[in-house]
C-alpha positions in Angstrom: 75.4 -8.3 31.7 77.1 -8.3 28.3 74.6 -10.9 27.0 71.7 -8.8 28.3 73.0 -5.6 26.7 73.4 -7.5 23.3 69.9 -8.9 23.6 68.4 -5.4 24.3 70.4 -4.1 21.1 69.0 -6.9 19.1 65.3 -6.2 20.2 65.8 -2.4 19.4 67.1 -3.1 16.0 64.2 -5.4 15.2 61.7 -2.7 16.1 63.4 0.1 14.4 61.7 2.8 12.5 62.1 1.3 8.9 60.6 -2.0 10.1 57.7 -0.4 11.9 57.0 1.8 8.8 57.1 -1.2 6.6 54.6 -3.0 8.8 52.3 0.0 8.8 52.4 0.3 5.1 51.4 -3.4 4.8 48.6 -2.8 7.3 47.4 0.2 5.4 47.5 -1.6 2.0 45.4 -4.5 3.4 42.9 -2.1 5.0 42.7 0.0 1.7 41.9 -3.1 -0.4 39.2 -4.1 2.3 37.8 -0.6 2.3 37.8 -0.5 -1.5 35.9 -3.9 -1.7 33.4 -2.7 1.0 32.9 0.6 -1.1 32.2 -1.3 -4.3 29.6 -3.5 -2.4 28.1 -0.4 -0.9 27.8 1.3 -4.3 26.2 -1.8 -5.9 23.7 -1.9 -3.0 22.7 1.7 -3.6 22.2 1.0 -7.2 20.0 -2.1 -6.6 18.1 -0.1 -3.8 17.5 2.8 -6.2 16.4 0.6 -9.1 13.9 -1.2 -6.6 12.5 2.1 -5.4 12.1 3.4 -9.1 10.2 0.1 -9.9 8.0 0.4 -6.8 7.3 4.0 -7.5 6.1 3.4 -11.0 4.0 0.5 -9.9 2.5 2.5 -7.2 1.7 5.4 -9.4 0.0 3.3 -12.0 -1.9 1.0 -9.6 -2.7 3.4 -6.7 -2.2 7.1 -7.3 -3.8 7.5 -10.8 -7.3 9.0 -10.2 -6.7 9.5 -6.4 -6.8 12.8 -4.5 -3.7 15.0 -4.5 -2.5 16.0 -1.1 -1.0 19.2 -2.6 -1.7 20.6 -6.0 -0.4 23.6 -8.0 -2.7 26.6 -8.0 -4.5 26.6 -11.3 -3.3 30.1 -12.7 0.2 29.0 -11.9 -0.1 25.7 -13.7 -1.4 27.7 -16.8 1.6 30.0 -16.5 4.2 27.2 -16.6 2.3 25.4 -19.4 4.6 25.0 -22.4 3.5 26.9 -25.5 1.4 24.9 -28.1 2.2 24.8 -31.9 -0.9 26.4 -33.2 -0.9 24.2 -36.3 -3.0 21.8 -34.4 -6.1 24.1 -34.6 -5.4 26.7 -37.3 -7.2 24.7 -40.0 -10.4 23.7 -38.0 -13.4 25.6 -39.2 -16.1 23.5 -37.3 -16.6 20.3 -35.2 -17.8 17.6 -37.3 -20.4 15.1 -36.3 -19.4 11.6 -37.6 -20.9 8.1 -37.5 -19.8 4.6 -38.8 -16.2 5.6 -38.1 -13.8 2.9 -38.8 -10.7 2.6 -36.6 -8.3 3.3 -39.4 -10.3 6.5 -40.4 -10.3 7.5 -36.9 -6.6 7.0 -36.4 -5.6 8.8 -39.8 -7.8 11.9 -39.4 -9.0 12.6 -35.9 -7.5 10.4 -33.0 -4.3 12.2 -32.6 -4.6 15.4 -34.5 -6.0 17.5 -31.7 -9.2 18.2 -33.7 -12.4 17.7 -31.7 -15.2 15.6 -33.1 -18.6 14.2 -31.9 -19.4 10.7 -32.7 -23.2 10.3 -33.0 -23.3 6.4 -32.8 -20.6 5.8 -30.3 -22.7 4.1 -27.6 -23.4 0.9 -29.7 -24.4 -2.0 -27.6 -24.0 -0.2 -24.3 -26.4 -0.7 -21.5 -25.0 2.1 -19.4 -27.6 4.7 -20.9 -30.6 2.7 -19.5 -28.7 1.6 -16.3 -26.9 4.4 -14.9 -28.7 7.1 -12.9 -28.2 8.8 -9.5 -29.7 6.1 -7.5 -27.8 3.4 -9.3 -24.6 5.0 -8.2 -25.9 5.6 -4.8 -26.8 2.0 -4.3 -23.4 0.7 -5.7 -21.4 2.9 -3.3 -23.6 2.0 -0.3 -23.0 -1.7 -1.0 -19.3 -1.4 -1.6 -17.2 -3.2 1.0 -14.0 -0.9 0.9 -15.6 2.4 1.4 -12.4 4.2 2.8 -10.6 3.1 -0.4 -13.3 4.5 -2.6 -13.1 7.8 -0.6 -9.4 8.1 -1.7 -10.4 8.2 -5.5 -10.2 11.8 -6.8 -13.5 13.8 -6.3 -14.3 17.1 -8.0 -17.0 19.0 -6.1 -17.1 22.2 -8.3 -19.5 24.5 -6.6 -21.3 22.0 -4.5 -19.2 22.1 -1.4 -19.3 18.3 -1.1 -16.2 16.7 0.5 -16.3 13.3 -1.2 -18.4 11.0 -3.3 -20.3 9.6 -0.3 -21.4 13.0 0.9 -22.5 13.9 -2.7 -24.6 10.7 -3.1 -26.4 11.3 0.2 -27.8 14.7 -0.7 -31.6 15.2 -0.2 -34.2 13.6 -2.5 -35.5 17.1 -3.2 -32.2 18.3 -4.4 -31.6 15.1 -6.5 -34.8 15.8 -8.4 -34.3 19.6 -8.6 -37.3 20.6 -6.8 -37.9 24.2 -7.0 -35.9 26.2 -4.4 -33.2 23.5 -4.3 -29.6 24.5 -5.4 -28.3 23.0 -8.6 -25.5 20.4 -8.5 -22.7 19.1 -10.5 -19.7 17.1 -9.7 -17.3 14.3 -10.9 -15.2 11.5 -9.6 -12.5 9.0 -10.8 -13.6 5.4 -10.7 -10.2 4.3 -9.4 -11.0 1.1 -7.3 -11.5 -2.4 -9.0 -14.5 -3.1 -6.8 -16.7 -0.6 -8.6 -14.8 -0.5 -11.9 -15.6 -4.1 -12.7 -19.3 -3.5 -11.9 -19.6 -0.3 -14.0 -17.7 -1.6 -17.1 -20.3 -4.4 -17.5 -22.5 -1.6 -19.0 -20.0 0.0 -21.4 -16.9 -0.8 -23.3 -14.0 0.7 -25.3 -15.4 2.8 -28.1 -15.9 0.8 -31.2 -13.8 3.2 -33.4 -10.7 3.2 -31.3 -7.8 1.2 -33.0 -7.2 -2.3 -31.9 -3.8 -1.4 -30.4 -5.3 1.6 -28.6 -6.0 1.1 -24.8 -8.2 3.1 -22.4 -6.7 4.5 -19.3 -7.2 2.4 -16.2 -9.1 5.0 -14.6 -12.5 6.3 -15.9 -14.2 9.5 -14.9 -17.9 10.1 -14.2 -19.6 13.5 -14.3 -23.1 14.1 -13.2 -25.3 17.2 -12.6 -28.5 19.4 -13.2 -29.0 22.3 -15.5 -26.5 25.1 -15.2 -22.7 25.5 -15.2 -20.7 22.3 -15.0 -16.9 22.6 -15.2 -15.6 26.2 -15.4 -13.1 27.0 -18.0 -9.9 25.1 -17.6 -7.3 23.1 -19.5 -6.3 19.5 -18.2 -3.0 18.3 -17.3 -3.3 14.7 -18.2 -1.2 12.5 -20.4 -3.4 11.7 -23.4 -6.5 12.7 -25.4 -9.8 11.5 -24.2 -13.5 10.7 -25.0 -16.5 11.5 -23.0 -19.9 9.7 -23.6 -23.2 11.4 -22.9 -25.3 8.7 -21.2 -28.2 11.0 -20.1 -29.2 14.5 -20.6 -27.1 16.9 -22.8 -24.1 19.4 -22.2 -23.0 22.4 -24.1 -19.1 22.5 -24.5 -17.3 25.7 -25.0 -13.8 25.1 -26.6 -11.2 27.9 -26.7 -7.6 27.6 -28.1 -4.7 28.4 -25.8 -3.8 32.1 -25.5 -0.8 31.9 -27.9 -3.2 30.6 -30.6 -6.0 33.3 -30.2 -5.2 34.9 -33.6 -4.9 31.6 -35.7 -7.5 29.4 -34.2 -11.3 29.7 -33.7 -13.5 29.3 -30.7 -16.2 26.6 -30.9 -19.5 25.7 -29.1 -21.0 22.3 -29.5 -24.0 20.5 -27.7 -23.5 16.9 -27.0 -26.7 15.0 -26.6 -27.6 11.7 -25.2 -26.1 8.8 -27.1 -23.3 10.8 -28.5 -19.6 11.0 -27.6 -17.2 14.0 -27.8 -13.4 13.2 -28.6 -10.9 15.9 -28.0 -7.5 16.7 -26.5 -8.3 18.3 -23.2 -4.6 19.1 -22.7 -4.7 21.5 -25.6 -8.2 22.9 -25.7 -9.5 25.1 -22.7 -13.0 23.8 -22.2 -16.1 24.8 -20.1 -19.5 22.9 -19.9 -22.9 23.7 -19.2 -25.7 21.1 -18.5 -28.7 21.9 -20.6 -32.2 22.1 -19.1 -34.0 18.8 -18.9 -32.8 15.5 -17.6 -29.8 15.1 -15.3 -26.6 15.0 -17.4 -24.5 11.8 -16.8 -21.3 11.3 -18.7 -18.4 8.8 -18.5 -14.9 9.2 -20.1 -11.4 8.0 -20.2 -8.0 8.8 -21.8 -6.8 6.7 -24.8 -3.5 6.2 -26.2 
């Protein structure tokens, strides 16, 4: 009995509170170290995942979203209200819009390209076949033959006052309306050529303007506008990254350029007609602009941003 009592006492002493507390502390320390290691791995995993998502988002934006339809866009008056004010120095000294030709890349870069001053280049379409190739039925046939029609429908489309839903509906209008038969409604629309299938085909007939500097690049997305006599684009200002050029392949268009409201008392308003074979170069992020197709041939223009 005495031996049993002593053995029980020994067991109780071995499992006393200090001993248990020490064991618990050791377990907590081990668990804390393991938890800290897991936390570090989790943080690194989050950083790697975030970096991957940023790279994917940038790639997707540049390769897929540029020139595509927006699911939701800011109401135009609101976008104007939140537009940052311009420094009016960009337009205060402009007295007229010059017509220039034989423009060297260095001259363009020094005086016109990035100043915000609009110009018309009268010989810009050198060696282009687009002026003799592009017409309504050319685009109609190109889009009918395209293999990936659904992707082409996703390119951004500007119906203006026509009511068309996409480029395919626009290109299937009646022959009478295409040819502006008396009694038919006028039409004007634009679209981004955002898909490689048609981009490669169209770019066989035009190239980067000869006066752009060698290190300047066109945007990956080109814009095409086409329409009959009457109002083209209503007065607006663009929200794009860079200045742009627009080549008049057929017909002619009147451009009305208005400085931003904060510059009304320092800068002038201009009107200029761009005719077939000419190209207007301007910063549409700074100048409010409106266009009117002039009577005569259907107006066809193509343009892009440049850096």
